[in-house]
N, C-alpha and C positions, 0 to 999 in steps of 0.2 A: 475786483479783488476777493469780495465776500462771495460771489459766485464760484471761483478757482477753489476758495477754501472747502468750500462746501462741496464741490465735487470730488474734492480729495479725501475727506472725510466720509463719504459715501464708499468711494473705492476701498480705504481700509477696513470699512465694517463690514461690506460685501465678503473682503478675503478672511476677515476673521470668523464670521460665519460659516464660511466654505471648510476653514478647518476643521471647526467644531461638527462639521458635518461629517467629513472623511474619518475622524478619528477622536473618540471620547475618552477619556482618561479617568479610569475610576481608582481613587485613591485608597478605598478598602483592600480592592485585591491586590493593588500594586501592578496591576495590569491594564493593558490597552485594549478597550473593547472596541471593536471594529464596526460602525454603523452602515457602511457603505452597501448600495443595492447591486454591485457589479458582481459577476458569477466568475469562479475560477474553474480552469479544466485544464487537463493534460492527458496526454497518451505516450505511454510507455512498453516499450517492447520487453516482454517476458525475461527471455533467457538473457540478453545483454544488459538489459536496463538502460538502453538507449531510449532519448526523449525525441519523439517524432513529432509532437506539436505541444504547444504550453500557451497559457495566456491566464496573467495572474497566478501563477502555479506556486509563488513563495508569500502569497498574502494570506494573513491569518484570517481563518473562517471557522465559524460553528458547523459542525458535521454531522449532527442530529444521529439517528443509528446507524451509520457508517461505521459509528464508535465501535459495532458490536465484531467488525472483522477482528480487531486487535483483541476483543475480549475471548473470541474464540480461540485465536490461536495461544493465547496465553493459556487458558484452559486446557487445551489439547497437550501442551507442553508440559503441563504441571499435574493432570488427572488421567487418569485411564480413563477410554472411552466406556468401558463396560463397568464402572464404578456405579454403584446405586447410591442416589442421591434423596435423602427425606426431604420432603418441602416442609418449612416451618412458617408460622405465624407470620414472622418478620419479614417475609419475600415474595408474600401476597399481595394482591391489590395494589399494584404499584400503577401509577398514572400510565396512560396512553396504552401504546401496544400490549397485548396480553394473549395468552392461550388460557387463562383462567386456572391457574393452577390452583390446589385446594391444600389445605394444611393436612399433613400426613401421608400425602401421594409419594411413592417410591418411584422413581423415574431413572433410567442410567443418564452418564454423561450425555452420551450421545444423543440421545431423544431429547433433552434439553436442548441441546446445539441445533437438533433440529428447529425446534421450537424459537430458538434464537436467530437464526439465520433466513428461515424461511417466510415466518410470519413476525418476525422483530419484536418477539415476546420479551417485553421489560422485567417481568415476572422470572421469566427463565435466564435473562441477565443477572439478578440479584441474586437469584438462588445458586447461581455456578459461581457468583463472585464469592459469596459467603462460604459456599461449602470448599472452594479451592483456597481460601487466605483468610477465613474466620471474620473478614468485616470487607464492606465495601471501602473503606479508606485503604485498608491493607492490598486489598486487590487493586484499586487504582495506582497504589504505589509500583506495584510488579507492571501494572500495564505500563507506567513511565520507564521503569527498568528496560524492559523489552523495547519499549519504542526507540530509546537512546541506543539500545544495542543494532537494533536494523539500521541506524543512520538517520532517524525520524526526529531531528534536534529543534524542529521547529513547531513542536506539538505541546500540549499539556492535555491529560486526562484524570478527571476527578471522580468518573463514574463509570459503569460498565454497560450504561446503555444509550446516553448520548443526550438524555432529556436536559434542559438547559440549564447551562452555569456558565456564567461570564468568564470564569476560569477555565473552563472546558474548551479546546480550540485545535485546530491541525491547519496543514495548507494541501492543496492539492496535491503537492510534490511529496509531502509525506506520507499522505494515504495512499500514493502510488506504490511507495516504497514499503508499506507496512502490507498493501494487498499482495504484491510481488511476493514478498516473504510468506507469506499465508498461504498462497497457492503452490508453493513447494510441498506444502504437507499433504499426503495423500488423502485423508480424513476430512480435512478442510474441503479440499477439491471437490471431493464425492458429495459431501453435504450441499453446498452451495451452487452444485449443477442439479442438484435434484429440483425437477418440478413439484412433485407433491409426495407426501408419505403418509403413512398412519400410525401412530403411536398411541399406545394403551391411555385409557381414561378408567382408572381402576374403581374409582368411587361412583361411575356410572355405568349404565348397562349399553354404552356406545363408546365407539373409539374416536380417538381426535383425527380428523383427516387435515392436514397442513398444507395448504397450497402457497407456492412460493410466490413473493408481491413482485418478482423483479419479470416483467415482460418482456424483457431482452430474449428470455430463455425462449420463447414461443415465436418472436416475431424477427429473430435477426440469425442469419445463417451463421453456423458455429461458434452461437452465445453459449457459453459454459459457467457463469458467475456472472456479478457475486453479491452486491446488498445495495438494497433501496435506504432510503432516509428522509424525513422530515419533520420540522419543527418551523413554528412560526418565525423565529429569529434565524434559523439556519436556511431556511428554505428548502426546496426540493434539491434535494442529494442524490447522487447514483454513482457506486463504484460498479464497472461491466468488465468482462472480460470475454474475449473472442480469438478461436483459432481457425484459421484457413492456409491450406498449403506450407504447414508446417511452421507457420509464423504466429505466435499466440501475442495479443495486445490488451494491455490494461488502459482503460479509459475512466477517468474521475473528470466529474461535473457536481459544483458544489454552488448553491444557489441558483440554481437553472429551473425557471418555471417547465420548458419543453424537455426535462431529462432524457426521456427514452428518445425523442426525436434527434435532441443533440448528438448525444452520445452515436445514436446509430448514423448521423452523418459524419462525424468525427473518426469513426471506425472506418466506414466505407472510404473515405477519402485517403485514411493511412493505406490500407491495404490497397487501393488502387495507385498509389504514389510509390511504395517502398517493396521491395523484394529483398527475401535472404539470400545473401552471398558469402560462401566457404571462402575465406581468407588465408585461414593458416590450419592444417590437420594436425591432430594430436600425434600421430605417428611420425610425423616432418621432423627431421635433425636441423635444428636452426642453426647451429654452429657449434664450437667446441670451445672451453676454458681449459687453460693450461693450470694444473696443479704446482703451487711454489714450490720450488727448489727440487722440483722433477721433470721427468718427460711425459709423465701421465696426464692424460687428458680427459675431460668430463664433456661429454655431448650433451647438449640443451634442447628442451621441447617444451611443449605447454600441456598441462594435462588434459585439456578438451579442445574440441575445435573451435576455432574463432570464427564465428557466423553471425554476422552484422546485417540488419535491415537498412539498405540504402537504395536511394534513387538512382536511375541509370546515369544520369549525370555525374552524381558522386561515386558512382563505381568506376566510372572513366578517367578520375582524378584520385583514385587511393594511391596513397604513399606508404609502405610497411616498413618501420625502422625496428631493430633488434637491438635494444639497449641493455647491455649485459658486462659483468667483469671479466675481463681477458683472462686476469691470473687469479686464481682463489685458493685457500686453503684447501686441504684434501676432504673432502666430505665424508661424515660417517655415516650417511645413509643417502639413499636414493631421493629424489624429489626435494632437494634443498634449493629455496628461492635464490635466485640468482638475476634480478633484472627484469624487464619489461617488452613485451611486443607494442608498440606503438602506432596506430593505426591514424593516419592523417588523411583529411581531405583537402588537397593543396596545402596549405600551411597550419591547417586548424588540427588539432587533436582530438576526435572524437571518443576513442577508446582506448582502453589499456589493458593487458592480460599479463599476468606473471610467466616469467620463464623459470624453469627448474632444470636443475642437474639432475642426469638419469642414469649414468653409469660411470665407470672409471675404464678408460682404454689406454694400455701400455702400448 
């Protein structure tokens, strides 16, 4: 009997230790601090947003300097790329990665963005944040507002660079959403695909040559972005993007020591497994809705071609359903929303695209 009780207590204590290892509650920040050592990863197709691979993609993780993806797009949406920024003493000497800005230097927003995204300059991050919003705290608020707008609801940002804070976290899924959104910006895309650039160093007799830390740009066919990251608690983090045969993929790995090798493998596997298929064209007439109390009809269409990455097996099992209102009020303009194109593989809904009215036929 004593031996049985002893074994029972050992099991209980072991289980409690396991729970403490997986998740530690921080009462001061009212936040869960994740202490596991597992990696998180996801591969998302740029055009459709379809997820081609995921593992622990909704587990909260620290993300280090991949934070700067959101920093950059927030700056680009709220500042002019040619705005001239004067560096202040409050934003120099930030710990970690730096391009060693000096007080009184004048650089354009775009030059600072190169320093931010190629060399991961934490001094650039704080300089841009203060210029954009007046303070780090206000800029962090703007980051969170933007993240929520994008749909990244599993994240919280408290600074523009990703230096560790227990309350600064994301998920692989959220970071993929943010990266997909940012890559739609032409200037952002130009910056993160740049392998090296020279920007002025007015207080010295030489310029700064900034070389991109993202090794994917030199080693992987079609690689065109976007950001590395590392802190002791976040581990090795990488968001990469790659385009081949008209299909662009975004890959996120968090807390992954072989981040370049793992990202390359994930991208190669997805490119070899999936192919883009055009399922609905934007000039197709999908059907008609009748205007209420009349004989008039509205033709229906999608605004953009519906192109999805599919395996061959999925393509052979595709079902397309047009779900729209058959009788509608008379639209006052073209392109009024009226339902969805639903794409199924067997009985599993994998994608939706909005249907619009385009004209009135008598």
